[in-house]
Phi, psi and omega in degrees: 000318180298318183297315177298314179295321180292323181295315182293319178296320177296318178295317178297313183294321175296324178293323181290318176298317179295322179301309178300317181300324183276357180287142183300327180278354184266120173214061181227085186291329179293322180293318178296312181299321174296322180293317177299313183296313180291324182288323174296320180296316177301319180288321174301320177294320184290321181219082185294336181295334187248033183300326181288329175290319181294323178299315178292317179297321182274316190268353181277348186289314182294317174297321182302310182286322182295315179288314186286323185271325185234353183072026182271093178287345177292345176293342176298344176291344174302328180292328177299312181294324178293319177290318178299315180296309183295317181284331172295321175293324173298314180295318179301315179295322177289325178289323178290325177291326177289325184285332179280349181273000000 
């Protein structure tokens, strides 16, 4: 049940980041990339076994809209930030578990 709730939350947060990124007045790719990376890192830390799921749930929204709406294949780079964040969170979790033992 916890995993399903986290998955729905990850999808919702990824959609919110994409919504803000697609606003006409928003033109700050660095902040968007940081938001994706940090959000995915939090989920990777919370549930490290499913890091790849968190990366896809959070990071796939921007490429989905970027490719479908404008044909911008460069938006696929958002997935790199999502995977880096999720696996960074996973590694941080494993490091903190080892340090506490």
